[in-house]
Backbone as a chain_set.jsonl record, in Angstrom:
{"seq": "MIAQQDFMIVSVLLFCIGLFIIVSKKNAIQILIGIELMLNAAILNLVAFGKFDRANNGGQVFALFAIVLAAATTAVALAIILNVYRRYKTINPDKINQLRD", "coords": {"N": [[-38.959, -3.032, -36.643], [-37.385, 0.127, -36.346], [-38.561, 3.309, -36.617], [-38.065, 6.428, -38.029], [-39.123, 8.53, -36.737], [-38.734, 7.777, -34.161], [-35.972, 8.086, -33.559], [-35.814, 10.815, -33.995], [-37.553, 11.624, -31.562], [-35.896, 11.004, -29.422], [-33.68, 12.286, -29.86], [-34.981, 15.011, -29.746], [-35.555, 14.809, -26.811], [-32.902, 14.831, -25.924], [-31.787, 17.157, -26.793], [-33.503, 19.158, -25.336], [-32.907, 18.261, -22.614], [-30.334, 18.978, -22.696], [-30.692, 21.761, -23.139], [-31.95, 22.416, -20.796], [-30.253, 21.964, -18.927], [-28.143, 23.867, -19.515], [-29.513, 26.444, -19.249], [-30.389, 26.08, -16.341], [-28.351, 25.598, -14.706], [-25.455, 26.603, -12.527], [-22.802, 26.149, -12.852], [-19.858, 25.906, -14.515], [-18.641, 23.588, -15.76], [-20.96, 22.019, -15.994], [-22.658, 23.363, -17.531], [-20.822, 22.854, -19.866], [-21.536, 20.301, -20.259], [-24.352, 20.287, -20.756], [-23.991, 21.548, -23.16], [-22.546, 19.734, -24.772], [-24.765, 17.614, -24.684], [-26.544, 18.639, -26.232], [-25.099, 19.146, -28.64], [-24.754, 16.257, -29.134], [-27.345, 15.47, -29.642], [-27.809, 16.872, -32.177], [-25.879, 15.42, -33.72], [-27.091, 12.855, -33.8], [-29.392, 13.358, -34.929], [-28.282, 13.903, -37.582], [-27.361, 11.273, -38.207], [-29.401, 9.645, -38.087], [-31.019, 10.606, -40.214], [-29.179, 10.152, -42.265], [-29.117, 7.437, -42.355], [-31.621, 6.625, -43.204], [-31.382, 7.339, -45.711], [-30.562, 6.022, -48.238], [-28.817, 6.365, -50.452], [-26.956, 8.214, -50.136], [-24.186, 8.998, -48.122], [-23.824, 11.163, -46.684], [-25.012, 12.532, -44.442], [-23.833, 10.593, -42.26], [-20.939, 11.295, -42.776], [-20.782, 13.89, -42.117], [-21.418, 13.785, -39.594], [-19.318, 12.444, -38.294], [-17.343, 14.594, -38.594], [-18.612, 16.376, -36.964], [-18.416, 15.144, -34.39], [-15.794, 15.21, -34.19], [-15.076, 17.909, -33.948], [-16.629, 18.451, -31.77], [-15.219, 17.346, -29.85], [-12.787, 18.678, -29.963], [-13.565, 21.086, -29.13], [-14.38, 20.881, -26.511], [-11.939, 19.993, -25.409], [-10.602, 22.609, -25.487], [-12.452, 24.249, -24.18], [-12.409, 22.978, -21.386], [-9.744, 23.611, -21.05], [-9.875, 26.164, -20.592], [-11.654, 26.86, -18.735], [-10.038, 25.475, -16.591], [-8.186, 27.37, -16.409], [-9.739, 29.683, -15.589], [-10.45, 28.962, -13.387], [-8.117, 28.687, -11.898], [-7.078, 31.449, -11.677], [-9.479, 32.718, -10.36], [-10.56, 31.284, -8.397], [-13.092, 29.826, -8.564], [-15.768, 28.387, -10.354], [-17.931, 29.441, -11.094], [-20.151, 30.956, -13.715], [-21.625, 33.291, -12.879], [-20.256, 34.548, -10.753], [-17.935, 35.344, -11.735], [-17.051, 38.475, -12.834], [-15.178, 39.862, -13.903], [-13.187, 40.06, -16.331], [-10.493, 40.795, -17.404], [-7.473, 42.691, -16.486]], "CA": [[-38.283, -1.903, -37.063], [-37.08, 1.359, -35.723], [-38.924, 4.173, -37.336], [-37.212, 7.644, -38.002], [-39.638, 9.435, -35.58], [-37.963, 7.362, -32.692], [-34.759, 8.835, -33.478], [-36.123, 12.195, -33.577], [-38.09, 11.707, -30.514], [-34.537, 10.799, -28.506], [-32.892, 13.522, -30.453], [-35.751, 16.008, -29.113], [-35.481, 14.809, -25.609], [-31.519, 15.119, -25.52], [-31.725, 18.554, -26.925], [-34.286, 19.784, -24.254], [-32.269, 18.086, -21.487], [-29.163, 20.023, -22.855], [-31.083, 22.795, -23.056], [-32.482, 22.892, -19.438], [-28.889, 22.189, -18.215], [-27.637, 25.2, -19.787], [-30.28, 27.306, -18.402], [-30.66, 26.114, -14.966], [-26.754, 25.227, -14.058], [-24.629, 27.701, -12.467], [-21.302, 25.512, -12.983], [-19.375, 25.95, -16.053], [-18.65, 22.329, -16.329], [-22.397, 21.61, -16.063], [-22.885, 24.004, -18.753], [-20.438, 22.288, -20.982], [-22.196, 18.948, -20.29], [-25.521, 20.474, -21.439], [-23.541, 21.938, -24.554], [-22.361, 18.469, -25.482], [-25.735, 16.791, -25.105], [-26.996, 19.28, -27.549], [-24.32, 18.454, -30.016], [-25.084, 14.875, -29.555], [-28.559, 15.589, -30.276], [-27.765, 17.236, -33.409], [-25.283, 14.333, -34.426], [-28.102, 11.788, -33.746], [-30.302, 13.467, -36.147], [-27.308, 13.625, -38.77], [-26.948, 9.874, -38.374], [-30.832, 9.051, -38.156], [-31.452, 10.896, -41.639], [-28.162, 9.555, -43.086], [-29.519, 6.11, -42.225], [-32.821, 6.23, -43.736], [-31.128, 7.949, -46.829], [-29.499, 4.93, -48.753], [-28.039, 6.82, -51.67], [-26.175, 9.334, -49.693], [-23.654, 8.947, -46.815], [-23.483, 12.89, -45.989], [-25.305, 12.683, -42.723], [-22.631, 9.921, -41.394], [-19.674, 11.673, -42.622], [-20.869, 15.365, -41.447], [-21.836, 13.43, -38.24], [-18.028, 12.312, -37.899], [-16.948, 15.759, -38.609], [-19.213, 17.136, -35.767], [-17.714, 14.472, -33.263], [-14.417, 15.568, -34.136], [-15.368, 19.35, -33.695], [-17.117, 18.647, -30.316], [-14.11, 16.777, -29.137], [-11.861, 19.528, -30.008], [-14.308, 22.297, -28.557], [-14.553, 20.577, -25.166], [-10.492, 20.228, -24.965], [-10.44, 23.838, -25.431], [-13.396, 24.799, -23.045], [-11.919, 22.462, -20.137], [-8.545, 24.284, -20.611], [-10.449, 27.928, -20.47], [-12.282, 26.757, -17.404], [-9.116, 25.38, -15.477], [-7.308, 28.877, -16.315], [-10.386, 30.576, -15.098], [-10.595, 28.445, -11.806], [-6.7, 28.96, -11.374], [-7.226, 32.729, -11.283], [-10.607, 33.49, -9.714], [-10.832, 30.162, -7.689], [-14.726, 29.388, -8.72], [-16.308, 28.085, -12.085], [-19.375, 29.958, -11.286], [-19.789, 32.146, -14.477], [-22.064, 34.496, -12.264], [-19.395, 35.512, -9.628], [-16.862, 35.984, -12.445], [-17.166, 39.745, -13.458], [-13.896, 40.739, -14.456], [-12.181, 39.074, -17.366], [-9.272, 41.413, -17.632], [-6.953, 43.363, -15.32]], "C": [[-38.448, -0.576, -36.425], [-37.639, 2.483, -36.606], [-37.989, 5.597, -37.021], [-37.858, 8.624, -36.958], [-39.043, 8.993, -34.251], [-36.75, 8.064, -32.562], [-34.89, 10.317, -33.452], [-36.647, 12.41, -31.995], [-36.75, 11.792, -29.344], [-33.757, 11.775, -28.855], [-33.611, 14.825, -29.578], [-35.297, 16.042, -27.711], [-33.99, 15.333, -25.22], [-31.269, 16.53, -25.768], [-32.567, 19.237, -25.884], [-33.577, 19.621, -22.925], [-30.937, 19.086, -21.623], [-29.466, 21.371, -22.233], [-31.386, 23.507, -21.419], [-31.277, 22.899, -18.224], [-28.399, 23.271, -18.042], [-28.411, 26.387, -19.033], [-30.441, 27.257, -16.981], [-29.353, 26.134, -14.196], [-26.09, 26.605, -13.637], [-22.849, 27.356, -12.346], [-20.95, 25.292, -14.246], [-19.114, 24.629, -16.751], [-20.097, 21.64, -16.461], [-23.05, 22.088, -17.364], [-22.522, 23.418, -19.886], [-21.158, 20.795, -21.107], [-23.599, 19.256, -21.276], [-25.246, 20.717, -23.083], [-23.473, 20.542, -25.343], [-23.798, 17.718, -25.533], [-26.524, 17.368, -26.167], [-26.493, 19.042, -28.865], [-24.783, 17.067, -30.239], [-26.375, 14.671, -30.1], [-28.692, 15.874, -31.681], [-27.034, 15.784, -34.258], [-26.265, 13.03, -34.565], [-28.76, 11.919, -34.948], [-29.402, 13.306, -37.391], [-27.467, 12.164, -39.329], [-28.194, 9.347, -38.891], [-31.086, 9.491, -40.009], [-30.451, 10.347, -42.48], [-28.676, 8.003, -43.272], [-30.546, 5.536, -42.971], [-32.577, 6.82, -45.298], [-29.773, 7.077, -47.702], [-28.537, 5.524, -49.743], [-26.779, 7.867, -51.15], [-25.545, 9.096, -48.284], [-23.237, 10.131, -46.245], [-23.793, 12.999, -44.742], [-24.068, 11.671, -41.955], [-21.271, 10.632, -41.419], [-19.697, 13.188, -41.827], [-21.022, 14.956, -39.813], [-20.392, 13.097, -37.42], [-17.139, 13.671, -37.531], [-17.2, 16.525, -37.297], [-18.56, 16.435, -34.735], [-16.367, 14.981, -33.062], [-14.314, 17.205, -33.528], [-15.785, 19.276, -32.205], [-15.985, 18.114, -29.371], [-12.986, 17.906, -29.059], [-12.285, 20.813, -29.233], [-14.029, 21.869, -26.967], [-12.931, 20.514, -24.682], [-10.285, 21.785, -24.624], [-11.2, 24.612, -24.06], [-12.765, 24.477, -21.623], [-10.645, 23.346, -20.084], [-9.046, 25.908, -20.274], [-10.992, 27.583, -18.914], [-11.2, 26.469, -16.211], [-8.068, 26.753, -15.374], [-8.288, 29.755, -15.488], [-10.54, 30.245, -13.503], [-9.114, 28.84, -11.154], [-6.628, 30.324, -10.907], [-8.312, 33.436, -10.462], [-11.075, 32.241, -8.606], [-12.38, 29.764, -7.5], [-14.817, 29.258, -10.284], [-17.604, 28.425, -11.985], [-19.422, 31.075, -12.346], [-20.585, 33.479, -13.59], [-21.064, 35.27, -11.377], [-18.31, 35.779, -10.355], [-17.168, 37.157, -13.332], [-16.156, 40.472, -13.857], [-12.875, 39.952, -15.326], [-10.829, 39.663, -17.864], [-8.952, 42.373, -16.523], [-7.532, 44.708, -15.108]], "O": [[-39.543, -0.2, -36.009], [-36.93, 2.568, -37.609], [-37.351, 5.78, -35.984], [-37.153, 9.451, -36.381], [-38.882, 9.797, -33.333], [-36.479, 8.629, -31.503], [-34.039, 10.989, -32.87], [-36.158, 13.3, -31.299], [-36.75, 12.671, -28.482], [-33.017, 12.178, -27.958], [-32.925, 15.541, -28.849], [-34.725, 17.046, -27.287], [-33.855, 16.159, -24.316], [-30.543, 17.13, -24.975], [-31.95, 20.248, -25.548], [-33.548, 20.561, -22.131], [-30.606, 19.855, -20.721], [-28.911, 21.959, -21.306], [-31.147, 24.642, -21.004], [-31.249, 23.475, -17.136], [-28.153, 23.795, -16.955], [-27.822, 27.162, -18.279], [-30.625, 28.31, -16.369], [-29.309, 26.676, -13.091], [-26.193, 27.601, -14.352], [-21.952, 28.074, -11.906], [-21.598, 24.595, -15.027], [-19.272, 24.453, -17.959], [-20.172, 20.621, -17.148], [-23.782, 21.42, -18.095], [-23.292, 23.286, -20.838], [-21.237, 20.28, -22.223], [-23.862, 18.622, -22.298], [-25.939, 20.295, -24.009], [-24.17, 20.269, -26.32], [-23.977, 17.14, -26.606], [-27.135, 16.647, -26.957], [-27.12, 18.81, -29.899], [-25.162, 16.69, -31.347], [-26.568, 13.8, -30.948], [-29.517, 15.285, -32.38], [-27.573, 15.23, -35.216], [-26.09, 12.255, -35.505], [-28.827, 11.071, -35.838], [-29.815, 12.535, -38.257], [-27.648, 11.865, -40.509], [-28.222, 8.695, -39.934], [-31.298, 8.634, -40.868], [-30.877, 10.007, -43.583], [-28.584, 7.47, -44.377], [-30.571, 4.37, -43.364], [-33.529, 6.77, -46.076], [-28.573, 7.339, -47.785], [-27.398, 5.058, -49.767], [-25.813, 8.169, -51.852], [-26.302, 8.997, -47.318], [-22.362, 10.156, -45.381], [-23.021, 13.493, -43.92], [-23.434, 12.186, -41.034], [-20.531, 10.658, -40.435], [-18.795, 13.56, -41.076], [-20.759, 15.764, -38.923], [-20.244, 13.365, -36.228], [-16.446, 13.825, -36.525], [-16.347, 17.145, -36.662], [-17.991, 17.22, -33.977], [-15.865, 15.16, -31.953], [-13.461, 17.533, -32.703], [-15.251, 20.072, -31.432], [-15.917, 18.487, -28.2], [-12.312, 17.969, -28.031], [-11.421, 21.538, -28.738], [-13.411, 22.675, -26.272], [-12.675, 20.989, -23.576], [-9.825, 22.119, -23.533], [-10.668, 25.32, -23.204], [-12.58, 25.363, -20.789], [-10.451, 23.869, -18.987], [-8.314, 26.666, -19.638], [-10.542, 28.258, -17.988], [-11.308, 27.001, -15.106], [-7.346, 27.03, -14.416], [-7.779, 30.556, -14.703], [-10.708, 31.073, -12.608], [-9.03, 29.259, -10.0], [-6.151, 30.505, -9.787], [-8.131, 34.542, -9.953], [-12.114, 32.473, -7.987], [-12.824, 29.428, -6.402], [-14.166, 29.827, -11.16], [-18.449, 27.843, -12.665], [-18.836, 32.121, -12.067], [-20.094, 34.604, -13.686], [-21.082, 36.499, -11.306], [-17.502, 36.503, -9.773], [-17.521, 36.943, -14.492], [-16.26, 41.665, -14.145], [-11.901, 39.33, -14.903], [-10.135, 39.039, -18.667], [-9.8, 42.828, -15.756], [-7.174, 45.389, -14.147]]}, "num_chains": 1, "name": "protein.A"}
């Protein structure tokens, strides 16, 4: 039987890996991947708590909304990254120092 602590350990590992990627990478797409890992850790927590609470399915429902929100956020972020690359020819956030004309 899988205990709730196992899900929590995996979730903490995912969150820490995502945080490390965000702090250490200089590429906008890699930073976006780190954010997605952190969101997946939060979604795993929601599903884990919902699984062990038999009377309430709120965790799974909220996780479903979080997945839809993450997909929409990723689509918008990729569109922004493509427009920034088209204008500045780089996706390194440190080299983009001017966001308006």
